[in-house]
C-alpha positions in Angstrom: 3.9 -1.2 -29.6 0.4 -1.7 -31.2 -1.1 -1.0 -27.8 0.9 2.2 -27.5 -0.4 3.4 -30.9 -4.0 2.6 -29.9 -3.6 4.5 -26.7 -2.2 7.5 -28.6 -5.1 7.4 -31.0 -7.7 7.3 -28.2 -5.9 10.2 -26.3 -5.8 12.2 -29.6 -9.6 11.7 -30.1 -10.3 12.8 -26.5 -8.1 15.9 -26.9 -9.9 17.0 -30.1 -13.3 17.4 -28.2 -14.1 21.0 -27.7 -16.5 20.1 -24.9 -16.3 16.7 -23.1 -19.2 14.5 -24.0 -21.4 13.1 -21.2 -20.9 9.5 -22.2 -17.2 9.9 -22.0 -17.5 11.3 -18.4 -19.7 8.5 -17.5 -17.2 6.0 -18.9 -14.4 7.7 -16.8 -16.6 7.4 -13.7 -17.2 3.7 -14.3 -13.5 3.2 -14.7 -12.8 4.9 -11.4 -15.5 2.8 -9.7 -14.1 -0.4 -11.1 -10.5 0.3 -10.2 -11.8 1.7 -6.8 -13.2 -1.7 -5.9 -10.1 -3.6 -7.2 -7.7 -1.4 -5.2 -9.9 -0.9 -2.2 -10.3 2.8 -2.5 -12.9 4.7 -0.5 -15.9 4.5 -0.7 -15.5 1.1 -2.3 -13.4 -0.4 0.4 -16.1 -2.0 2.7 -15.4 -5.5 1.4 -11.8 -5.5 2.4 -11.7 -6.2 6.2 -14.1 -9.1 6.1 -12.4 -10.8 3.1 -8.9 -10.3 4.5 -10.0 -11.8 7.9 -11.9 -14.7 6.5 -9.6 -15.7 3.7 -6.6 -18.0 4.1 -3.4 -15.9 4.3 -2.1 -16.9 0.8 -5.4 -15.5 -0.6 -5.1 -12.4 1.6 -1.6 -11.9 0.3 -2.8 -12.1 -3.3 -5.5 -9.6 -2.7 -3.3 -7.2 -0.6 -0.4 -7.2 -3.0 -1.0 -8.8 -6.4 -4.4 -7.4 -7.0 -3.6 -4.0 -5.7 -0.4 -3.6 -7.6 -1.9 -4.7 -10.8 -4.9 -2.4 -10.3 -2.7 0.7 -9.7 -0.4 0.0 -12.6 -3.3 -0.5 -15.0 -5.2 2.5 -13.6 -2.1 4.8 -13.9 -1.6 3.7 -17.5 -5.2 4.4 -18.5 -5.3 7.8 -16.8 -1.9 9.0 -17.9 -1.9 7.6 -21.5 -5.6 7.6 -22.5 -7.1 10.4 -20.5 -4.5 13.1 -19.7 -6.8 15.7 -21.0 -9.5 14.7 -18.6 -7.2 15.2 -15.6 -9.3 18.1 -14.3 -12.1 15.7 -13.8 -10.3 12.6 -12.4 -7.9 14.5 -10.2 -10.9 16.1 -8.4 -12.6 12.8 -7.8 -9.5 11.0 -6.8 -8.5 13.8 -4.4 -11.7 13.2 -2.4 -11.2 9.4 -2.6 -7.5 9.8 -1.4 -8.5 11.7 1.6 -11.3 9.3 2.6 -9.1 6.3 1.9 -6.2 7.5 4.1 -8.4 8.7 6.9 -10.9 5.7 7.0 -8.0 3.2 6.8 -5.9 4.6 9.6 -8.7 5.6 11.9 -10.5 2.2 11.6 -7.3 0.4 12.1 -6.8 1.9 15.6 -9.6 -0.1 17.2 -8.8 -3.5 15.6 -7.9 -6.5 17.7 -7.4 -9.0 14.9 -4.1 -8.5 13.1 -5.4 -9.6 9.7 -8.3 -7.1 10.0 -5.8 -4.4 11.1 -3.7 -5.1 8.0 -6.8 -4.8 5.8 -7.4 -1.3 7.0 -3.6 -0.6 6.7 -3.8 -1.8 3.1 -6.7 0.7 2.6 -4.6 3.5 4.0 -1.7 2.7 1.8 -3.9 2.7 -1.2 -4.7 6.3 -0.3 -0.9 7.2 -0.2 -0.5 5.6 -3.6 -3.4 7.8 -4.9 -1.4 10.9 -3.8 1.3 10.0 -6.4 -1.4 9.3 -9.0 -3.1 12.6 -8.4 0.1 14.5 -8.7 -0.1 13.9 -12.5 3.7 14.3 -13.0 6.6 12.2 -14.0 7.8 12.3 -10.4 4.4 11.2 -9.2 4.3 8.1 -11.4 7.9 7.3 -10.6 7.1 7.5 -6.8 4.0 5.4 -7.4 6.1 2.6 -9.0 8.7 2.8 -6.3 6.1 2.6 -3.5 4.4 -0.3 -5.1 7.6 -2.4 -4.8 8.2 -1.3 -1.3 4.6 -2.0 -0.3 4.8 -5.5 -1.8 7.9 -6.3 0.2 6.7 -5.2 3.6 3.2 -6.5 3.2 4.2 -9.9 2.0 6.8 -10.1 4.7 4.3 -9.3 7.4 1.8 -11.8 6.1 4.5 -14.5 5.9 5.3 -14.0 9.6 1.6 -14.1 10.5 1.3 -17.4 8.6 4.3 -18.9 10.4 2.9 -17.9 13.8 -0.6 -19.0 13.0 0.6 -22.4 11.8 -1.8 -24.5 9.6 -4.9 -23.6 11.5 -4.1 -19.8 11.3 -4.4 -19.2 15.0 -2.7 -16.4 16.9 -4.3 -13.7 14.8 -5.3 -11.6 17.9 -2.9 -8.8 18.4 -2.6 -9.8 22.1 -1.2 -13.1 21.0 2.0 -11.2 20.0 2.6 -10.2 23.6 6.1 -11.1 24.7 7.0 -12.5 21.2 10.5 -11.2 21.4 11.3 -13.6 24.3 9.8 -16.6 22.4 10.6 -15.9 18.8 13.4 -13.3 18.5 13.8 -13.7 14.7 10.2 -13.3 13.9 9.7 -10.4 16.3 12.7 -8.6 14.9 11.7 -9.0 11.3 8.1 -8.2 12.0 9.2 -4.9 13.7 11.2 -3.9 10.6 8.1 -4.5 8.4 5.9 -2.6 10.8 8.4 0.3 11.0 8.4 0.5 7.2 4.6 0.4 7.0 4.6 3.3 9.5 7.0 5.2 7.2 9.9 5.6 9.7 13.4 6.4 8.3 15.9 3.9 7.0 13.2 1.8 5.5 11.6 1.7 2.1 8.3 2.8 3.4 9.8 6.2 4.5 11.5 6.8 1.2 8.4 5.9 -0.7 6.2 8.3 1.2 8.8 11.0 1.0 8.8 10.8 -2.8 5.0 10.5 -3.0 4.5 13.6 -0.9 7.3 15.5 -2.7 5.5 14.8 -6.0 2.3 16.2 -4.5 4.1 19.3 -3.3 5.7 19.8 -6.7 2.1 19.7 -8.1 1.1 22.3 -5.4 -1.3 19.8 -3.7 -0.4 21.2 -0.3 -3.7 20.4 1.4 -3.5 16.8 0.3 0.0 16.5 1.7 -1.1 17.9 5.1 -3.9 15.4 5.3 -1.6 12.6 4.3 0.9 13.6 7.0 -1.9 13.6 9.6 -3.0 10.2 8.4 0.5 8.8 8.6 0.9 10.2 12.2 -2.3 8.3 13.1 -1.0 5.2 11.6 2.1 5.2 13.9 0.0 4.2 16.8 -1.4 0.8 15.7 2.0 -0.2 14.1 4.0 0.7 17.2 1.4 -0.8 19.5 2.4 -4.3 18.2 6.1 -3.6 18.7 5.4 -2.5 22.2 3.5 -5.7 23.0 6.3 -7.8 21.5 9.2 -6.2 23.4 7.8 -4.4 26.5 5.1 -6.8 27.6 5.4 -10.3 29.0 3.0 -13.2 29.0 2.8 -16.3 31.1 1.5 -18.4 28.3 3.7 -21.3 27.5 3.8 -21.9 23.7 5.2 -24.8 21.8 8.3 -23.5 20.0 7.8 -22.9 16.3 10.2 -24.6 13.9 10.7 -22.1 11.0 11.6 -23.9 7.8 14.9 -22.7 6.2 13.1 -21.6 2.9 10.6 -19.6 4.9 13.4 -18.0 7.0 15.3 -17.2 3.8 12.3 -15.5 2.2 11.5 -13.4 5.2 15.2 -12.4 5.4 15.3 -11.4 1.7 12.2 -9.2 2.2 13.7 -7.6 5.3 16.9 -6.9 3.3 14.9 -5.5 0.4 12.9 -3.2 2.7 16.1 -1.9 4.4 18.0 -1.6 1.1 15.3 0.6 -0.5 15.3 2.8 2.6 19.1 3.3 2.5 20.0 3.0 -1.2 16.8 3.7 -3.2 18.5 5.1 -6.2 18.7 1.9 -8.2 14.9 1.3 -8.1 14.2 5.0 -8.5 16.2 5.1 -11.7 14.5 1.9 -13.0 11.1 3.5 -12.2 12.2 6.7 -14.0 13.1 4.7 -17.1 9.8 2.9 -17.0 7.9 6.2 -17.0 6.9 7.3 -20.5 4.2 9.8 -21.4 
């Protein structure tokens, strides 16, 4: 409650300025740069692929989910509560960043052969989609942002968990070609990975589809038509590299004989829960949407 009062005081001081002071704009710019690095927004995303590829998968999961979710929640709270009167400035900057983030992430992911590196660029692209909700500067926009953060966490953590299982302790099998014919060798892992990839691509009956639908609806409500068109094009590009892995798993065969992987029961349970959550949010999203709506306060 004390923090809320402080935020209101700062917002009131900013609103009382007849002309925006240069130091305030510089401070806003530095905030955007700081959160841009944290959330891997363009043009501050260059560290992401190398770190995701080189780090152990648990660290990659923390950076891809924990760090990104925390950054977006804090960023949204600062922009919406402290600097709503500066929206003309930060919306313009973030509009450009969103376009670059979505396009760079999806286009660069097309040529990747390492699945961890591909997911790094996928994470960048999804940060761009999240920016669409933030830029909308509306209650629907922030509600959609919160919903998509939960969905993104489920499908990304689920995908990384499967990569960890397939890679074993030495984290091998990270080349996309290693997933060729996986459905014949590991039907459970291939089926669950396919659901996560379909959700990441934003295909219906998954949480990823509903999340994008609400994010883009918020942008349309705020008359950001150009941004929505670009986001749709970027999403269409993303379909290729997600579906490519599914095609390899189900429509290609390999002669490599692999030692069967024994999936521990707790790991199988966690992956199943994440799949169930991803499908549940795609079919019955109202519960989480209502919670997100209650969490939104201006």
